[in-house]
N, C-alpha and C positions, 0 to 999 in steps of 0.2 A: 789371089783372092782379095776382095775389097775389104777394107777395115770397117768396123762398125760406124766410125765417124763419117766415112765417105757415104755409106748407105743412109745414115741419118740425114746428112746434108742434102743428098739427092731427094730424099723424101720430103724434107722441108721446102726445098725449091719447088718441087712438083705441087705440094699443097698450096704454096703461095700463088703459083701461076693459075691454079684451078679455083682459087677463092674469088668470088665475085667482088668487084670493086664497088665502093659506095659512091654512087652518082648523086649529085645534089647541088645545093647552093651554099656558099660560104660568105662570111663577112669578116673583114679586117677593120677594126676600129681604132683610131688614135684617140684615146680617152681625153687628153687635155683639150684638143680642138673639137672633138665630136665628129671629125671627118671620117667617112666610111668608104670602103671599097667593097662592093657586092659583086660576086661573080658566080659562075657555075662551072662544073667540071664532071666528067665521067668518073673521076677518082678524086674526091674532095680531100681526103687526108693527104694524098700525095701532092695535090695542088697547094695546100696550106704549107706543107714542108718546103715545097719549091719556093713559095713567096718568102718564107723566113730565110731560106738560104740566099736568095737573091738580095734581100735587104742586108743581110750580114756581109755579103761580098761587095755591096755598093753597086749592084748591077740591076736593080729593079727598073723596068721601063717607065714606070709612073714617077716622074721627077719629083712631084710634090710629096708623094708617099715616102720616097727615098730621102728627101730633105728632112721630113719630120722624124724619120728613123735616125738619120745622122745627127740631128740637132738635139734629140731627146734621149730617152732611156728605152730599151726594149720592153721594159715592164709597163710602158705607157700604152702598149698595143694589146688588143684582144683579138685572138684568132678563133673563129667559131664556125661550126656547121649549123646553119639555120634551118635547113630542110633537106630531105633526101627523097629520091625516087624509089619506089618499090622495085625490087629485082624482078626481071622478066625471065621466063623460061625460054623464050624465043632467042636463039643465038644470032639471028639476023637483025634483032631489034637495035636501032640506032637512037640513042636517047637525046641527040643534039637538039631537035626541035622542042622536045618536052623540057629540056634544061633551059633553053632560051626563054620559054614561056614562064617557067617557074621562077627564074631569076627576075624577069620583068615584074612579076607579081610581088616578089619580095622587095624590089627597089621601091615600088609604089607603097607597099605596106610599111616599110621602114622609114620612108621620107617624113621628116618633121620640119615645120617651118623654121627657117634659120640655119638648118643643118647644111653642111657642105659635103659634097661627095668628091672622091678622088677621080 
């Protein structure tokens, strides 16, 4: 017979897998320089966690972002979700095109003269 802990763990895993992911646009900002990285993901919270982990390990593919992280303080960075897509009931829905378009709109909206992007 399975213990209550095993049953609870299985229920939590099932609930996690069935929970819809938050698709949207994120931004990582290096406050001292004003440089920003804008991107999109079908699971924004997971992407932001991934970026933080890559930076901590010194393995982010964007060399300039990694250098700012290495040379500064993690507190110099702001990680934020700037927009999300509304969940769809259609299981065949692929948010890729909508995410690209939404990210492009946010890049345009957030661009300020003199600001640098990663």
